[in-house]
C-alpha positions as CSV (number, residue, x, y, z in Angstrom):
1,X,201.3,281.5,0.2
2,X,204.5,282.4,-1.2
3,X,207.4,283.6,1.2
4,X,209.9,286.1,0.2
5,X,212.9,284.3,-1.4
6,X,215.2,286.1,0.8
7,X,214.2,284.3,3.8
8,X,215.3,280.5,4.0
9,X,213.8,278.0,6.2
10,X,216.2,277.4,9.1
11,X,215.4,276.0,12.6
12,X,216.6,278.7,15.0
13,X,217.0,281.9,13.0
14,X,215.5,284.0,10.4
15,X,217.9,285.1,8.1
16,X,217.4,287.7,5.2
17,X,219.9,286.6,2.2
18,X,219.7,289.9,0.2
19,X,218.3,293.3,0.9
20,X,214.9,293.9,-1.0
21,X,214.2,297.8,-0.6
22,X,210.5,297.2,-1.7
23,X,210.1,295.0,1.3
24,X,211.7,297.1,3.4
25,X,208.8,298.1,5.8
26,X,208.2,294.5,6.2
27,X,211.6,293.5,7.3
28,X,211.7,296.1,9.6
29,X,209.0,294.7,11.4
30,X,210.1,291.0,11.1
31,X,213.6,291.8,12.8
32,X,212.5,294.4,15.1
33,X,213.8,293.7,18.8
34,X,212.0,294.7,22.2
35,X,212.0,293.6,25.7
36,X,208.2,294.7,26.4
37,X,209.8,298.1,27.4
38,X,212.0,299.4,24.4
39,X,211.2,298.3,20.9
40,X,213.4,299.2,17.9
41,X,212.2,298.9,14.4
42,X,215.0,297.0,12.2
43,X,215.7,300.3,10.3
44,X,219.4,300.1,8.8
45,X,222.0,301.8,11.4
46,X,222.7,304.3,8.6
47,X,219.3,305.9,8.8
48,X,218.5,305.7,5.3
49,X,216.9,304.3,3.5
50,X,214.1,303.4,5.8
51,X,210.3,302.5,5.4
52,X,208.9,303.4,8.8
53,X,211.2,304.5,11.4
54,X,210.6,303.3,14.7
55,X,211.7,303.4,18.3
56,X,209.0,303.0,21.0
57,X,208.7,302.8,24.5
58,X,205.7,301.2,26.1
59,X,203.0,303.5,27.0
60,X,204.8,306.7,25.7
61,X,202.0,308.3,24.0
62,X,200.5,311.4,22.4
63,X,197.0,312.7,22.6
64,X,195.3,313.5,19.3
65,X,191.7,314.5,18.5
66,X,189.0,312.2,17.5
67,X,187.1,313.7,14.4
68,X,183.5,312.8,14.0
69,X,181.3,313.6,11.0
70,X,178.5,313.1,13.5
71,X,179.2,313.3,17.4
72,X,176.9,311.4,20.0
73,X,176.8,311.1,23.8
74,X,179.7,309.1,25.3
75,X,181.7,309.4,22.2
76,X,185.7,309.7,23.5
77,X,187.1,313.4,22.4
78,X,190.7,312.5,21.9
79,X,192.5,309.4,20.8
80,X,196.2,307.9,22.1
81,X,199.0,307.2,19.3
82,X,202.2,305.8,20.2
83,X,205.1,307.9,19.8
84,X,208.3,307.3,17.9
85,X,210.4,308.3,20.6
86,X,214.2,309.7,20.2
87,X,216.1,307.1,17.7
88,X,219.3,306.0,19.1
89,X,220.0,303.3,16.5
90,X,221.6,305.8,14.1
91,X,225.2,305.2,13.2
92,X,225.8,307.2,9.8
93,X,229.4,305.8,8.1
94,X,231.1,307.9,5.7
95,X,234.1,306.1,3.6
96,X,236.5,308.7,2.3
97,X,233.8,311.5,2.6
98,X,231.5,309.2,0.7
99,X,228.1,308.6,2.7
100,X,227.6,304.7,2.8
101,X,224.1,304.2,1.5
102,X,223.0,300.8,0.0
103,X,221.4,302.4,-2.9
104,X,224.5,303.7,-3.9
105,X,227.9,302.6,-5.0
106,X,227.9,298.4,-5.3
107,X,226.4,296.5,-2.7
108,X,228.3,293.2,-3.0
109,X,226.6,291.5,-0.1
110,X,223.9,292.4,2.6
111,X,222.8,289.6,5.2
112,X,220.8,290.1,8.4
113,X,220.1,287.2,10.7
114,X,217.5,287.3,13.8
115,X,219.2,285.0,16.4
116,X,216.2,283.3,18.2
117,X,218.3,281.8,21.0
118,X,220.7,284.8,21.4
119,X,218.4,287.6,21.1
120,X,220.3,289.4,18.5
121,X,220.1,291.1,15.2
122,X,223.3,290.7,13.3
123,X,224.2,292.2,9.9
124,X,227.1,291.8,7.5
125,X,227.5,293.9,4.4
126,X,230.3,294.2,1.9
127,X,229.7,297.7,-0.1
128,X,232.0,299.4,-2.4
129,X,231.7,303.2,-3.0
130,X,231.2,305.0,-6.3
131,X,235.1,305.8,-6.1
132,X,235.9,302.1,-5.8
133,X,236.8,302.1,-1.8
134,X,235.5,298.8,-0.7
135,X,234.4,298.0,3.2
136,X,232.8,295.3,5.4
137,X,230.3,296.4,7.9
138,X,229.3,294.1,10.7
139,X,226.5,295.4,13.2
140,X,224.9,293.4,16.2
141,X,222.3,295.0,18.2
142,X,220.3,293.7,21.1
143,X,217.5,295.0,23.4
144,X,218.2,293.8,27.0
145,X,216.0,291.5,28.6
146,X,218.5,291.7,31.6
147,X,218.9,295.4,31.8
148,X,215.3,296.6,30.9
149,X,216.4,300.2,30.1
150,X,219.3,299.4,27.8
151,X,219.5,298.7,24.1
152,X,223.3,298.2,22.6
153,X,224.8,298.1,19.1
154,X,228.3,296.4,18.1
155,X,229.2,298.3,14.8
156,X,232.5,297.5,12.8
157,X,234.0,298.7,9.8
158,X,237.1,296.8,8.0
159,X,238.6,298.1,4.9
160,X,238.5,295.4,2.1
161,X,242.0,295.8,-0.2
162,X,242.7,299.8,0.1
163,X,243.3,302.4,2.9
164,X,240.3,304.4,3.9
165,X,239.3,307.3,6.1
166,X,236.3,306.4,8.2
167,X,233.8,308.8,9.9
168,X,231.1,307.4,12.1
169,X,228.3,309.8,13.1
170,X,226.4,307.9,16.1
171,X,223.3,309.9,16.8
172,X,220.2,310.5,19.1
173,X,217.6,312.0,17.0
174,X,214.0,313.3,17.9
175,X,211.1,314.2,16.1
176,X,212.1,312.1,13.0
177,X,209.9,312.6,9.8
178,X,207.2,309.9,9.7
179,X,206.0,308.8,6.2
180,X,202.6,308.8,4.9
181,X,200.3,311.8,5.0
182,X,197.6,312.3,7.8
183,X,194.1,313.4,6.1
184,X,193.0,315.2,9.4
185,X,195.0,318.5,9.7
186,X,194.5,318.6,13.4
187,X,195.6,315.4,13.7
188,X,198.8,315.8,11.4
189,X,199.5,319.1,13.4
190,X,199.8,317.0,16.8
191,X,201.7,314.0,15.4
192,X,204.5,316.3,13.5
193,X,207.1,317.0,16.0
194,X,205.6,315.8,18.9
195,X,208.4,316.0,21.2
196,X,209.5,319.4,22.9
197,X,212.8,319.7,24.0
198,X,213.7,320.4,27.5
199,X,217.4,319.8,28.2
200,X,220.3,318.4,26.1
201,X,224.0,318.1,27.0
202,X,227.1,316.1,25.8
203,X,230.6,315.0,27.1
204,X,233.5,313.4,25.7
205,X,231.8,310.1,24.8
206,X,227.9,310.6,24.5
207,X,225.2,312.7,25.3
208,X,221.5,312.8,26.6
209,X,218.2,314.5,25.3
210,X,215.0,315.3,27.4
211,X,211.8,315.7,26.0
212,X,208.3,316.4,26.9
213,X,205.1,315.4,24.7
214,X,203.1,318.4,23.7
215,X,199.7,317.4,24.7
216,X,199.8,314.2,26.9
217,X,202.7,315.7,29.1
218,X,204.9,312.7,29.3
219,X,208.6,313.2,29.7
220,X,211.5,311.3,28.0
221,X,215.1,311.0,28.5
222,X,217.3,309.1,25.9
223,X,221.3,308.6,26.6
224,X,224.0,307.1,24.7
225,X,227.8,306.2,25.2
226,X,230.4,304.6,23.4
227,X,233.3,302.4,23.9
228,X,235.6,303.1,20.8
229,X,238.5,300.7,19.9
230,X,240.5,301.0,16.8
231,X,243.6,301.8,15.2
232,X,246.1,304.4,16.8
233,X,245.1,308.1,16.2
234,X,241.1,307.4,16.3
235,X,239.4,310.5,17.8
236,X,236.1,311.3,19.2
237,X,234.0,314.3,20.1
238,X,230.1,314.7,20.7
239,X,227.8,317.8,20.6
240,X,224.3,318.2,21.4
241,X,221.1,320.3,20.6
242,X,217.6,320.3,21.2
243,X,216.5,317.4,18.9
244,X,219.9,315.9,17.7
245,X,223.1,314.6,19.8
246,X,226.0,313.4,18.0
247,X,229.3,311.5,18.6
248,X,231.5,311.6,16.0
249,X,234.5,309.0,15.4
250,X,237.1,309.7,13.0
251,X,240.0,307.2,11.9
252,X,242.2,305.8,9.2
253,X,242.1,302.3,8.3
254,X,244.6,300.3,6.9
255,X,243.5,296.7,5.4
256,X,243.4,294.4,8.1
257,X,242.8,297.4,10.7
258,X,239.2,297.6,12.3
259,X,237.2,300.1,13.6
260,X,234.9,299.0,16.4
261,X,232.4,301.0,18.3
262,X,230.3,299.6,21.0
263,X,227.2,301.9,21.1
264,X,224.9,301.9,24.7
265,X,221.8,303.6,24.7
266,X,219.2,303.8,27.7
267,X,215.8,305.1,27.8
268,X,213.6,306.6,30.6
269,X,210.2,308.1,30.9
270,X,207.4,309.2,33.3
271,X,204.5,311.2,33.4
272,X,205.6,312.7,37.0
273,X,209.5,312.5,37.4
274,X,211.4,315.8,36.8
275,X,214.0,316.5,33.9
276,X,216.8,315.8,36.6
277,X,215.5,312.7,37.9
278,X,215.0,311.1,34.3
279,X,218.3,312.4,33.3
280,X,220.3,310.9,36.2
281,X,217.9,307.6,35.5
282,X,219.3,307.2,31.9
283,X,222.9,308.0,33.2
284,X,223.1,305.3,35.9
285,X,221.4,302.9,33.3
286,X,224.4,303.6,30.8
287,X,226.7,303.4,33.8
288,X,225.0,299.9,34.5
289,X,225.6,298.7,31.3
290,X,229.5,299.6,31.2
291,X,229.8,297.2,34.1
292,X,228.7,294.1,31.9
293,X,230.2,295.6,28.7
294,X,229.0,294.4,25.4
295,X,230.2,290.6,26.1
296,X,228.3,290.8,29.3
297,X,225.0,291.9,27.8
298,X,225.3,289.3,25.1
299,X,225.8,286.4,27.5
300,X,223.0,287.9,29.9
301,X,220.7,287.8,27.0
302,X,221.5,284.3,25.8
303,X,221.1,283.3,29.7
304,X,217.8,284.7,29.3
305,X,216.7,283.2,26.4
306,X,218.2,279.7,27.4
307,X,215.9,279.5,30.3
308,X,213.0,280.8,28.2
309,X,213.4,277.9,25.6
310,X,214.3,275.6,28.0
311,X,210.6,275.8,29.4
312,X,208.9,276.8,26.1
313,X,210.2,275.5,23.2
314,X,208.2,273.6,20.5
315,X,209.7,270.8,18.6
316,X,207.8,269.6,15.5
317,X,208.9,267.0,12.9
318,X,207.5,267.1,9.6
319,X,206.9,270.5,8.9
320,X,210.4,272.6,9.0
321,X,208.5,275.6,7.7
322,X,205.9,275.9,10.8
323,X,208.8,274.6,13.2
324,X,210.9,277.9,12.4
325,X,207.8,279.9,12.3
326,X,206.6,278.8,15.5
327,X,209.8,279.4,17.0
328,X,209.7,283.1,15.9
329,X,206.5,283.5,17.1
330,X,207.3,282.6,20.5
331,X,210.1,284.9,20.4
332,X,208.0,287.8,19.4
333,X,205.4,287.0,22.3
334,X,208.2,287.1,24.6
335,X,209.6,290.2,23.5
336,X,206.2,291.9,23.7
337,X,205.6,291.0,27.4
338,X,209.0,289.9,29.0
339,X,209.7,293.3,30.6
340,X,206.4,295.3,30.0
341,X,206.2,295.6,34.0
342,X,202.4,296.8,34.6
343,X,202.3,297.9,31.2
344,X,200.0,296.8,28.3
345,X,200.8,294.3,25.6
346,X,199.9,296.1,22.3
347,X,198.2,294.5,19.2
348,X,201.5,295.0,17.3
349,X,203.9,294.8,20.4
350,X,206.4,297.3,20.0
351,X,207.3,296.5,16.6
352,X,205.6,299.2,14.8
353,X,202.9,301.9,14.5
354,X,199.9,299.7,13.6
355,X,196.6,300.3,15.3
356,X,198.2,303.5,17.0
357,X,199.8,301.1,19.4
358,X,196.6,300.3,20.9
359,X,196.0,297.2,23.2
360,X,192.7,295.4,22.1
361,X,191.2,292.3,23.7
362,X,193.6,290.3,21.8
363,X,195.8,290.5,24.6
364,X,193.8,288.7,27.3
365,X,192.1,286.2,24.9
366,X,195.3,285.0,22.6
367,X,198.4,286.3,24.5
368,X,198.1,286.0,27.9
369,X,197.0,282.4,28.1
370,X,200.3,281.4,26.3
371,X,202.3,283.6,28.7
372,X,200.2,282.2,31.6
373,X,201.7,278.6,30.7
374,X,205.2,279.8,29.7
375,X,206.2,283.1,31.7
376,X,203.2,283.3,34.1
377,X,204.6,286.5,35.6
378,X,204.8,288.4,32.4
379,X,200.9,287.3,32.3
380,X,200.4,288.9,35.7
381,X,202.0,292.0,35.2
382,X,199.8,292.7,32.1
383,X,196.6,292.0,34.3
384,X,198.0,294.2,37.1
385,X,198.0,297.2,34.4
386,X,194.3,296.3,33.7
387,X,193.8,296.4,37.4
388,X,195.6,299.8,37.5
389,X,193.3,301.4,34.8
390,X,190.3,299.9,37.1
391,X,189.0,303.5,38.1
392,X,189.1,304.7,34.5
393,X,186.6,301.6,33.8
394,X,184.6,302.3,36.5
395,X,184.3,306.1,35.1
396,X,183.4,304.8,31.9
397,X,180.8,302.5,32.9
398,X,179.1,305.4,35.0
399,X,179.2,307.5,31.6
400,X,177.4,304.7,29.7
401,X,174.8,304.5,32.5
402,X,176.0,301.0,33.8
403,X,177.2,299.6,37.2
404,X,180.6,297.7,37.4
405,X,183.9,298.7,35.0
406,X,183.8,299.0,31.2
407,X,187.2,298.6,29.9
408,X,188.5,300.4,26.7
409,X,188.1,298.4,23.5
410,X,191.4,300.2,22.5
411,X,193.7,302.2,24.4
412,X,196.9,302.7,25.5
413,X,196.9,304.2,29.0
414,X,193.2,303.2,30.1
415,X,190.9,305.8,28.5
416,X,188.6,304.6,25.2
417,X,190.3,305.7,21.9
418,X,187.8,303.8,19.7
419,X,185.7,306.1,17.7
420,X,183.4,303.5,16.0
421,X,181.0,302.5,18.8
422,X,179.6,299.3,17.1
423,X,182.9,297.6,17.1
424,X,184.2,299.4,20.4
425,X,182.0,300.3,23.0
426,X,179.4,297.4,22.0
427,X,182.0,294.9,22.0
428,X,181.7,294.3,25.8
429,X,183.0,290.8,25.8
430,X,186.5,292.4,26.7
431,X,185.3,292.5,30.1
432,X,184.5,288.8,30.2
433,X,188.0,288.2,28.5
434,X,189.8,289.9,31.0
435,X,188.1,288.0,33.8
436,X,188.7,284.8,32.0
437,X,192.5,285.6,31.8
438,X,192.5,286.1,35.5
439,X,190.7,282.9,36.3
440,X,193.2,281.0,34.1
441,X,196.3,282.5,35.5
442,X,195.2,281.6,39.0
443,X,194.1,278.4,38.1
444,X,197.7,277.5,36.5
445,X,199.8,279.1,39.1
446,X,197.7,279.1,42.5
447,X,198.8,282.6,43.1
448,X,196.5,283.2,46.1
449,X,198.1,286.8,46.8
450,X,197.2,287.8,43.3
451,X,193.6,286.2,43.5
452,X,193.1,288.3,46.4
453,X,195.0,291.8,45.6
454,X,193.9,291.8,41.6
455,X,191.4,289.0,41.0
456,X,188.6,289.9,43.2
457,X,188.7,293.7,42.0
458,X,188.7,292.5,38.4
459,X,186.0,289.7,38.9
460,X,183.7,291.6,40.9
461,X,183.7,294.9,38.7
462,X,183.0,293.0,35.5
463,X,180.4,291.0,37.0
464,X,178.7,294.0,38.0
465,X,178.7,295.4,34.4
466,X,176.8,291.9,33.2
467,X,174.4,292.3,35.8
468,X,173.7,295.9,35.3
469,X,173.8,295.8,31.4
470,X,171.5,292.6,31.0
471,X,168.2,291.5,31.8
472,X,165.7,289.1,32.5
473,X,162.7,288.6,30.1
474,X,159.4,287.9,31.3
475,X,160.3,284.1,31.3
476,X,163.2,284.5,33.6
477,X,165.8,284.0,30.7
478,X,168.6,286.5,30.8
479,X,169.8,288.6,27.7
480,X,172.8,290.7,26.7
481,X,171.4,292.5,23.9
482,X,172.9,295.1,21.6
483,X,176.5,293.8,21.6
484,X,179.2,293.0,19.4
485,X,180.9,289.5,19.8
486,X,184.4,288.9,18.3
487,X,182.8,288.7,14.7
488,X,183.0,292.4,13.8
489,X,180.9,291.8,10.8
490,X,177.7,290.6,13.1
491,X,177.5,294.0,15.1
492,X,175.2,295.5,17.8
493,X,173.3,292.0,17.8
494,X,171.5,290.1,20.8
495,X,172.6,287.1,22.6
496,X,176.0,286.8,21.3
497,X,177.1,282.9,22.4
498,X,180.9,283.8,23.0
499,X,179.7,287.0,24.8
500,X,177.0,285.2,26.9
501,X,179.0,282.1,27.9
502,X,182.0,284.2,28.9
503,X,179.9,286.4,31.0
504,X,178.4,283.5,32.3
505,X,181.7,282.3,33.6
506,X,182.5,285.6,34.7
507,X,179.6,285.8,37.1
508,X,180.2,282.4,38.4
509,X,184.0,283.2,39.0
510,X,182.8,286.6,40.7
511,X,180.5,284.4,43.1
512,X,183.4,282.1,43.7
513,X,186.2,284.5,44.4
514,X,184.0,286.6,47.1
515,X,183.4,283.3,48.9
516,X,187.3,282.9,48.8
517,X,188.2,286.4,50.1
518,X,185.1,287.7,51.9
519,X,187.0,290.8,53.8
520,X,188.5,292.2,50.4
521,X,185.0,291.6,48.8
522,X,183.3,293.4,51.9
523,X,185.8,296.4,50.9
524,X,184.1,296.7,47.4
525,X,180.5,296.7,49.1
526,X,179.5,293.3,47.5
527,X,176.6,291.9,49.5
528,X,174.8,288.5,49.7
529,X,171.9,289.7,47.3
530,X,174.4,290.8,45.0
531,X,175.8,287.5,44.5
532,X,172.6,285.7,44.3
533,X,171.9,288.1,41.5
534,X,175.0,287.1,39.8
535,X,174.3,283.5,40.1
536,X,170.7,284.0,39.1
537,X,171.9,285.8,36.0
538,X,174.2,283.0,35.2
539,X,171.9,279.9,35.4
540,X,169.5,281.9,33.2
541,X,171.8,283.0,30.7
542,X,170.5,282.5,27.0
543,X,172.3,280.4,24.4
544,X,170.5,280.7,21.1
545,X,170.0,277.3,19.4
546,X,168.4,276.6,16.0
547,X,166.4,273.2,16.5
548,X,165.6,273.0,13.0
549,X,169.3,272.9,11.8
550,X,170.8,271.6,15.0
551,X,173.2,274.3,15.4
552,X,173.7,277.1,17.7
553,X,173.2,280.6,16.4
554,X,176.1,283.0,16.7
555,X,173.8,285.5,17.7
556,X,169.8,285.3,18.1
557,X,168.3,284.9,14.9
558,X,171.7,284.6,12.9
559,X,170.7,281.3,11.1
560,X,167.6,283.2,9.7
561,X,169.5,286.2,8.0
562,X,170.4,286.0,4.6
563,X,173.4,284.3,2.9
564,X,176.0,286.4,1.7
565,X,176.4,286.2,-2.2
566,X,179.9,284.4,-2.5
567,X,179.6,284.0,-6.1
568,X,179.2,287.6,-6.5
569,X,182.2,288.2,-4.4
570,X,185.4,288.8,-6.3
571,X,188.9,287.8,-4.8
572,X,189.8,291.3,-4.6
573,X,186.6,292.3,-2.6
574,X,188.4,291.0,0.8
575,X,188.6,292.2,3.4
576,X,184.8,292.6,2.9
577,X,185.0,295.7,5.2
578,X,186.7,297.8,2.7
579,X,184.4,297.0,-0.3
580,X,180.8,296.6,1.4
581,X,178.8,298.7,3.4
582,X,178.9,297.8,7.2
583,X,175.2,297.6,7.1
584,X,175.1,294.8,4.2
585,X,177.5,292.9,6.3
586,X,175.9,293.2,9.5
587,X,172.6,291.8,8.3
588,X,174.1,288.9,6.2
589,X,175.3,285.4,7.4
590,X,178.8,286.4,6.8
591,X,181.7,286.2,9.6
592,X,184.7,287.9,9.9
593,X,186.6,285.8,12.2
594,X,185.9,282.9,14.5
595,X,183.1,283.8,17.0
596,X,181.0,280.9,17.8
597,X,183.9,278.7,16.9
598,X,186.0,280.6,19.7
599,X,183.5,280.0,22.1
600,X,183.5,276.2,21.5
601,X,187.0,276.6,22.3
602,X,187.3,278.6,25.3
603,X,184.0,277.4,26.6
604,X,184.0,274.0,25.1
605,X,182.4,272.4,28.1
606,X,179.3,274.3,27.0
607,X,179.0,271.8,24.1
608,X,178.7,268.3,23.1
609,X,181.3,266.7,20.5
610,X,178.5,266.5,18.5
611,X,177.2,270.1,18.6
612,X,180.7,271.3,18.1
613,X,181.0,269.1,14.8
614,X,177.7,270.3,13.5
615,X,178.5,274.0,14.3
616,X,182.0,273.9,12.8
617,X,180.7,272.3,9.6
618,X,177.9,275.4,9.6
619,X,180.1,278.2,10.2
620,X,183.0,277.1,8.3
621,X,181.5,278.2,4.8
622,X,180.5,281.4,6.2
623,X,183.7,282.6,7.9
624,X,186.1,284.7,5.4
625,X,189.1,285.1,7.9
626,X,189.4,288.7,7.1
627,X,190.9,288.9,10.4
628,X,194.2,287.6,11.6
629,X,192.8,286.5,14.8
630,X,190.5,283.5,13.2
631,X,193.1,281.0,11.5
632,X,194.5,279.7,14.9
633,X,191.0,279.1,16.5
634,X,189.9,277.3,13.5
635,X,192.8,275.1,13.6
636,X,192.0,273.9,17.3
637,X,188.4,273.2,16.4
638,X,189.3,271.5,13.1
639,X,191.6,269.4,15.3
640,X,189.1,268.7,17.9
641,X,186.3,267.7,15.5
642,X,188.6,265.4,13.6
643,X,189.8,267.4,10.4
644,X,193.5,266.9,11.3
645,X,194.6,267.8,7.8
646,X,192.7,270.9,7.6
647,X,194.0,271.9,11.2
648,X,197.4,271.7,10.0
649,X,196.7,274.0,7.0
650,X,195.1,276.8,9.3
651,X,198.3,276.3,11.9
652,X,200.3,277.1,8.5
653,X,198.4,280.4,8.4
654,X,198.5,281.5,11.7
655,X,202.3,280.7,12.3
656,X,203.3,282.2,8.9
657,X,201.3,285.5,9.2
658,X,204.0,287.6,9.1
659,X,206.9,285.8,7.7
660,X,204.7,285.2,4.7
661,X,203.1,288.6,5.2
662,X,199.6,287.1,4.5
663,X,197.6,290.2,5.3
664,X,199.9,292.5,3.4
665,X,200.1,294.7,6.3
666,X,203.2,293.3,8.3
667,X,204.8,296.4,7.2
668,X,203.0,298.3,10.4
669,X,204.4,295.7,13.0
670,X,203.8,291.9,13.6
671,X,200.6,290.4,14.6
672,X,201.1,289.5,18.1
673,X,197.9,287.6,19.1
674,X,198.1,285.6,15.6
675,X,201.6,284.7,16.6
676,X,200.5,283.5,20.0
677,X,197.8,281.7,18.4
678,X,200.4,279.5,16.6
679,X,201.4,278.1,19.7
680,X,197.7,277.6,20.7
681,X,197.1,276.1,17.4
682,X,199.8,273.5,18.2
683,X,199.2,272.7,21.9
684,X,195.4,273.3,22.0
685,X,194.8,272.3,18.6
686,X,196.9,269.1,17.9
687,X,198.0,268.6,21.7
688,X,194.1,269.1,22.5
689,X,195.0,271.1,25.6
690,X,192.1,272.4,27.9
691,X,192.1,273.6,31.2
692,X,188.1,274.0,31.9
693,X,187.2,274.7,35.5
694,X,190.9,274.3,36.5
695,X,191.4,270.7,35.4
696,X,194.1,270.2,33.0
697,X,193.4,267.7,30.2
698,X,194.9,266.4,26.7
699,X,193.5,265.0,23.6
700,X,196.4,265.0,20.9
701,X,196.1,263.6,17.5
702,X,198.7,264.3,14.7
703,X,198.0,265.0,11.2
704,X,199.6,262.7,8.4
705,X,202.4,265.3,7.9
706,X,203.5,265.6,11.3
707,X,205.5,262.8,12.8
708,X,206.3,264.4,16.3
709,X,205.0,267.2,18.7
710,X,207.0,268.0,21.8
711,X,206.0,270.8,24.1
712,X,206.4,272.1,27.7
713,X,204.0,274.1,30.0
714,X,203.9,275.2,33.7
715,X,201.2,274.1,35.8
716,X,201.2,275.0,39.7
717,X,204.8,275.4,39.4
718,X,205.2,272.0,37.7
719,X,206.9,271.8,34.3
720,X,204.9,269.4,32.3
721,X,206.8,268.2,29.5
722,X,204.3,266.2,26.3
723,X,205.6,264.3,23.6
724,X,203.1,263.2,21.0
725,X,203.7,260.8,18.1
726,X,200.9,259.7,15.7
727,X,200.0,256.5,17.9
728,X,201.1,257.6,21.6
729,X,201.5,260.3,24.0
730,X,204.4,260.6,26.6
731,X,204.1,262.7,29.8
732,X,206.8,263.6,32.1
733,X,207.7,266.4,35.1
734,X,210.8,268.0,34.5
735,X,213.2,269.9,36.6
736,X,211.4,269.1,39.7
737,X,212.6,267.0,43.2
738,X,211.0,263.5,43.9
739,X,207.2,263.5,45.2
740,X,205.8,266.1,42.8
741,X,202.7,265.1,41.0
742,X,200.3,266.2,38.8
743,X,196.6,264.8,37.9
744,X,195.2,265.5,34.5
745,X,193.3,263.8,31.7
746,X,194.5,262.0,28.4
747,X,191.3,261.5,26.2
748,X,189.0,261.8,29.0
749,X,190.8,259.2,31.0
750,X,192.5,260.2,34.3
751,X,196.1,259.9,34.8
752,X,198.7,260.9,37.4
753,X,202.4,262.0,36.3
754,X,204.7,261.9,38.7
755,X,208.8,262.8,39.0
756,X,209.5,259.2,38.9
757,X,209.2,258.0,35.5
758,X,207.3,259.1,32.3
759,X,203.7,258.0,31.5
760,X,203.2,256.6,28.3
761,X,199.6,256.2,26.9
762,X,197.9,255.2,23.4
763,X,196.2,257.7,21.4
764,X,192.8,256.3,20.6
765,X,191.6,256.3,16.5
766,X,190.2,259.4,15.5
767,X,186.3,260.0,15.2
768,X,184.7,259.0,11.8
769,X,184.3,262.2,10.0
770,X,182.8,262.7,6.3
771,X,184.6,265.0,3.9
772,X,186.2,268.3,5.6
773,X,183.9,271.2,5.5
774,X,184.2,273.8,2.3
775,X,185.1,277.5,3.1
776,X,183.9,280.5,1.2
777,X,185.4,280.5,-2.6
778,X,189.0,281.7,-2.4
779,X,189.1,281.4,1.2
780,X,190.4,278.0,2.2
781,X,193.7,277.9,3.8
782,X,196.7,277.1,1.8
783,X,198.0,273.5,1.6
784,X,201.8,273.3,1.8
785,X,202.5,269.6,1.0
786,X,205.7,270.6,-0.7
787,X,207.0,272.9,1.8
788,X,206.9,270.7,4.7
789,X,210.3,268.4,4.7
């Protein structure tokens, strides 16, 4: 694990000390800014050079054909791809008529800083043109958490030692050329210039462009305005064309003088609103930004993040690298969901075009639990988006011949966009993941209105799916056959334990929510017989177990399959899916990502401590971690069964997934679920946090290289703070009036925490364990002893 030399380890910022053009795409993702509605990749203000230009709006997509070599019933006919919308980041600079380009002239200094507390990206450049004219350029940009539709850039130019003539061209650019060929010409035709101009106009200080997508019919308005200050004689003018608007600022600067431009950008989009309505919306957003001004926007950004970090910060003594990485991770998770407001949280957030901008099960399984304990309102909004797509999920289930709702494996709007059914349609566990996210949110918040208005519908319709899809055999056992669990190397198999246990929880949760809200349930036509069938299926759910080996089978018969030949698998053969036929993977004991191990985390009350230890030891040598979603879960279970040093190593992999570019694809956007997994690896792993059946418990233990772990979370409106040291854990309630109390468990013992005083409990000795389990050759997580302190 080698971090880029431009990125030092610092606690509250990610700093790039020099510009590496070979790693430009990666840095564009790492330094991306978002608020869950607008996403700006960290393209340089001057536009060139760039790797992947990107300005995204949540759920703004274009339709494209899904080609099949051989079609089949119920295959989706079209996909959805996130659109690079009108780019408002561009500020081109000319110094005495010579364009500022970091590839030309002499670049004396280039530094960028992502401020995790301020929510800004700051850039400082010293550049000398080929003609010997030197300038200092500084810029700071933000995507506002306070004003959802607004982004802003403060751009400053200062001559170093000689007078210069400066021209700044601030632009809105639609239909930017995206790099990389698309092999299917039909897809290429759709994605080339997907925006059709509908209106454009300019005034003295700014402009607005309105476009609509060719196929999906989504309308977009983008507006910009400028506040310019500088020496006497500075002039500006604006012009607008169908795909380009430009405000040009011209002045002459003497040494000691400075040109400052504050660029305000606003975005609005809709599938229903008119050109005039969207145009007026973004104009109003610009006016709102003017009221606060640059200083007000910066102050509001800091205030929002102060409140977030006060509730969400994790402190880690002994591993400075992970300390920085987990704060970066939490910042990115916040950016992905903070102001999404009934829109999905995609696998890459709004940091890049990876996975076409789709949302997967990653959101409900990894991201929403974290938001539930830190930003519950954001978790609720993401689940309300799922609820808004329920009719589409019902239609999909009906097409497939099932009852209830079949949610899409990958989507933006709610339609199924996966063209590969073994890892898409067959991955039915998504429905149970959604149900589980609902239950955990309600348990953590006590939100009865959400439980009634959203929870009932989602739990009932997903339970109906399981009752329809599964069957009782002649002995009465209930089976879910032909499914794909989290491990996509074991596809279309029978009785995947993760799916079965999650479905069992789903069925029981649906029965419980029907009892809590009978009126709402009657509106859905729920009968007593139907609820009885759910309970019967849950009680008879099959959980495969190999009596001879004393371990659970990930799917029925898994432990009887042939072993994968790791001795003949070269290091360059990973990920396996790109080098071996799927059929070879599907019939072997090789695991892409934690599956049964994932079940032991989220359904841990279904396993004994001894079973967890044996299962973990069995599946470690067979898990290759070809997915970024695996390391965090393996960290959690390694900690629980007593392999704390291994847990620490897995924690490092989860947290550093993007800062160290471990999967070599950060260029396409950061891995939001893996970053959320860094929090889970610390809090659920080293902190031992569980919330089975709505009961909060902790079993903390620290590895030898970590001296202290401190974190907070929200539970029923109470902010619990936990500090873990090698020998003790301290629990306290923060920011609450007297009389509040919270019942929980510490290493199995009941504990009551009040606002009166912190409660300290000793940490019992860890269980005796043997040598840590081995991993497949070359797949052990990196041990980082020399990078920690």
